[in-house]
KOLGU-879803 format. One record per residue (C-alpha): residue in three letters; x negated, y, z negated. Coordinates in steps of 0.001 Angstrom, whole numbers, plus 500000, padded with zeros to 6 digits. Layout:
AlaXYZ...
***
This chain:
Met526356168730580664Gly526577165491582586Arg525039163524579734Ala527224165010577013Ala530359164348579048Trp529255160837580088Asp528912159947576410Gln532657160404576015Lys533306157433578329Leu532284154808575782Pro534702152096574754Ser537006153298572028Gln535629150817569508Ala532092152312569658Pro531097154540566713Lys531426157992568237Ser528694159459566047Ala526121157337567897Thr527467157563571427Pro524324158797573251Ile522261155818572067Leu525066153284572470Ser525808154377576022Leu522098154192576869Glu521745150699575376Glu524840149635577266Ala523284150830580529Leu519550150040580139Gly519450147244577587Glu518438146764573959Phe514732147622574331Trp515233151061575875Gly518179151727573599Phe515867151129570639Gln513201153441572111Ala515796156153572638Gly516913155792569032Val513376156117567654Trp512476158996569958Ser515706160845569178Leu515054160584565437Ile511472161820565822Ser512637164652568044Ser515398165546565593Val512787166071562910Leu510357168052565073Asp512865170135566995Asn514844171495564093Ala511678172178562078Leu510845174876564648Tyr513614177232563491Pro512508177608559858Val508984178250561159Leu510319180941563497Phe512323182453560641Gly509267182703558410Ser507230184270561212Ala510011186693562234Leu510101188228558757Arg506774189885559555Tyr508742192384561677Trp509911193933558363Phe507108192635556105Pro503875192811558172Thr501665191711555251Leu503578188486554606Ser501112185670553910Ala501302182175555385Phe502418180758552040Glu505125183406551638Ser506355182650555178Trp506565178978554257Leu508536179764551088Ala510973181821553171Ala511308178892555587Val512073176532552689Gly514767178908551421Phe516234178982554933Ile516348175159554981Val517924174813551530Leu520717177312552171Leu521709175933555565Thr521537172334554373Trp523972173260551598Leu526358174712554189Asn526139171461556191Val526945169403553113Arg530196171362552825Gly531380170137556248Ile531810170813559943Arg534540173454559638Leu532404175797557550Val529388175227559811Gly531507175921562898Ala533011179107561467Val529611180479560461Ala528113179563563847Val530907181362565742Ala530540184496563593Leu526759184540564045Thr527089184042567797Leu529319187100568072Phe526878189048565901Leu523919188239568162Val525713188668571520Val526728192299570884Pro523202193793570536Leu522038191862573594Ala524879193443575566Leu523918196876574193Leu520280196269575190Val521296195408578744Gly523619198425578898Ala520956200819577611Ala518441199464580123Leu520774200193583052Phe520328203937582430Gln516546203787581905Ile515260201641584778Arg511636202538585565Phe510000199328586768Asn510592196538589258Pro511746193620587060Phe510685191028589646Val506986191936589701Pro506012189299587084Phe507517186573589282Thr505218187484592172Ala502103188409590192Ser498796186818591153Gly496800184614588824Gly499519182099588032Thr498419178523587283Trp500005175107586933Asp499079175235583257Gly501044178446582918Leu504011176822584645Gly503719173847582310Ala503723176105579239Gly506792177901580562Leu508582174623581292Ala507808173385577771Leu509681176393576418Ala512474175881578954Ile512949172259577855Trp513185173466574265Phe515575176319575161Tyr518081173917576702Ala517537170906574450Gly520464169637572425Tyr523155169085575042Pro522967165253574835Glu523613165405571087Val526914167294571238Ser528878164053571212Thr527304162826567951Ala529898164933566109Ala532739163738568348Ala534425161901565479Glu534956165275563763Ile536159167112566912Glu539773167106568046Gln540220165549571528Pro536447165318572182Gln536822163910575711Arg538571167113576744Thr537052169637574318Ile533340168941574820Pro533217169180578659Leu535437172284578555Val533250174014575958Leu530082173148577889Leu531604174476581103Ile532258177816579398Thr529154178164577248Thr526381176944579548Pro526605179877582031Leu526757182252579055Val523622180682577553Val521763181061580867Leu522820184709581170Ser521832185389577555Tyr518252184479578488Ile518099186107581927Leu519851189461581513Pro518001190774578404Thr514681189660579900Leu515351191482583171Ala516542194520581189Gly513280194670579276Leu511202194205582415Ala513084197002584201Ala513269199569581402Val510339198878579062Gly507698197168581210Gly504330196115579837Trp505230192471580344Arg501620191280580092Glu501538192416576464Trp504857190897575416Ala504711188856572213Ser506998187064569764Gly509784189363568570Gln509700191396571785Phe513473191907572001Ala513456193808568712Val510638195998570043Met512527196606573295Gly515660197465571346Glu513777200043569323Val512354201605572500Leu515729201782574272Gly518133202357571382Gly516156203452568358Lys515543201691565063Leu519212200765564663Leu519302198650567829Gly515818197283567142Gly516835196203563642Trp520086194693564920Leu518219192676567535Phe515812191472564866Leu518751190327562730Ala520326188789565840Ser517216186665566337Ile517574185470562747Ala521244184748563421Ser520296182626566426Phe517852180578564313Val520574180021561712Ala523299179044564189Ile521109176601566125Phe519568175035563015Met522996174426561483Ala524398172895564669Tyr521389170635565214Leu521377169514561588Leu525060168641561941Trp524471166520565064Trp521258164812564031Ser522466163929560540Arg525459162087562035Leu523179160168564375Ala520835159171561539Trp523852158150559441Ala525036155900562303Phe521589154264562449Ala521815153587558710Ala525292152115559155Asp523885149789561845Gly521058148645559571Phe518174150474561256Leu517684152885558333Pro518014152315554555Ala521550151451553467Gly521404154073550722Leu521821156778553379Ile525311155533554293Gln527061156956551233Leu529144160058551989His529713163064549768Pro532680162291547467Arg534347165659548095His533237166854551545Asn532903163411553216Thr529575164396554812Pro526314162369554970His524734164403552174Arg521880161962551518Val520787162124555159Leu521017165926555045Ile518854166113551925Leu516280163763553486Tyr516133165915556630Ala515744169056554514Ala512751167564552680Ile511047166586555944Tyr511736169996557502Ala510193171697554467Leu506972169714554947Leu506805170381558697Ala507435174111558199Ala503792174384557083Phe502565173562560626Pro502132176101563465Phe505030176569565883Gln503010175677568992Asp501806172339567588Leu505340171287566648Leu506713172432570008Ile504256170422572119Val504777167169570221Asp508529167747570269Val508603168278574049Trp506627165090574639Val509105163049572599Phe512325164826573566Gly511365164772577257Ala511070160987577159Tyr514382160661575346Asp516142163025577734Leu514748161176580757Leu516103157888579406Leu519509159491578990Val519764160621582596Leu518324157313583842Ser521021155510581866Val523589156960584253Leu521811155165587103Gly521582151975585072Ala525233152182584157Arg526263152057587816Ala524703148622588071Arg525505147187584626Val528750148847583552Pro532001148839585532Glu532703152301586937Arg534936154394584737Arg537149156971586348Ser538175158762583165Gly536356161841581914Phe533605163827583588Ile531949162495586772Ile528625163940587986Pro529240165706591333Ala527811164526594682Gly527992160834593828Leu524783158807593711Ala522773161669595273Gly523818163961592431Val522813161386589828Trp519405160861591477Ala518819164621591760Asn519618165004588077Ala517131162278587137Leu514317163408589463Ile514451167045588336Val514205165999584695Ala511360163569585465Ala509365166115587495Thr509777168803584838Trp508597166503582083Ala505617165274584151Val504376168839584719Val504685169570581008Leu502758166408580071Cys499882167209582411Ser499733170852581341Thr499821170250577595Ala497330167370577852Arg494853169801579462Gln495477172758577163Gln496255171106573817Pro494791167580573924Arg495132167037570165Asp498845167828570157Ala499320165772573325Leu497651162800571625Val500031163111568672Gly502930163218571131Leu501688160063572849Leu501322158262569511Ala504866159309568597Leu506121157724571833Leu504176154518571212Leu505633154286567716Gly508917153135569237Phe507184150170570922Leu505472149204567657Leu508658149392565605Tyr510567147342568169Gly507979144552567926Leu508088144654564110Gln511865144548564137Lys511882141496566395Ala509331139726564199Ile511325140441561024Arg514552139208562589Arg512907135978563730Gln511731135317560164Gln515238135963558824Leu516843133373561124Pro517832130141559353Pro515716127082560214Pro517134124872562975Met519343121995561816Arg517772118544562057Ala519750115605563370
***
């Protein structure tokens, strides 16, 4: 929340669609601003590719014999349809996202309500169970980072939001507690009324719904999970496409991506490019994509919170907009918690999935390589010095 609101404090002349990167470069300098740009683009590709993969896998709840190729085809269909909706503009995407959110919140509330009358187990037993390991904590934190990723990118669509400096912090203030509760309450409900937590697997909420409310609630929760994939994918594609378009406008990506749709005024070429990349990545397993994504996004997110510290030294203090509570101590706490979380995830995934961790490391180093190449190309493009 602090990052998304801080991004609204940029000078008015800055392109609002690129505010996270511009504010970071303003605070930490060109080199780290470039790294954040590269890492954000890599993360945008990896992170949003997870939802088509989940969609293809989730269909096995109704079609248990679905092959890997058929799941991939379903994922591609998912990508094509939602990319088309994004091409048509932010208002349509927003309306669909709101409708889907309402559709998925209702069955979760019914699940929690049904569980209140069927409590049989202590829901806190898993949190005190023996046999926990640091690797297990790291795996859980990797999912947690993914669950709450995306907040820094809210401001990339600020140019298409009315009064973004007021609207974005207000929306985050309302929605963030609801998002937290949407994870906690259904999980506790399942632990208390269904149990068997050691055997829980992907798609468990649909199974719990069927146990507590019959096939109707189970099917609704399954469709709600699909609705959540759709809503998040559309929102992320909206944000990331605007960021990539801003990079193209600044000369860091091909100029051909700048052209907007003649009718809907959206970056349709960027959207089509993202769709093609997502379709390729949808063939990879969810866990592999998640680990590489967390490595890259964690680095990007850490730079964002560190930029607040850097801004105190390099940018005159701005009193307008959101200010992180507790002064400098609050800023440091924000940065240290993010850093510690990411460090645990790095160590855990490096031990459990060394191949994926290596890919994540190479993705991080790619930013350093591209920065050196960019500097070398710019030096060659400079005109020769004038001779007396």
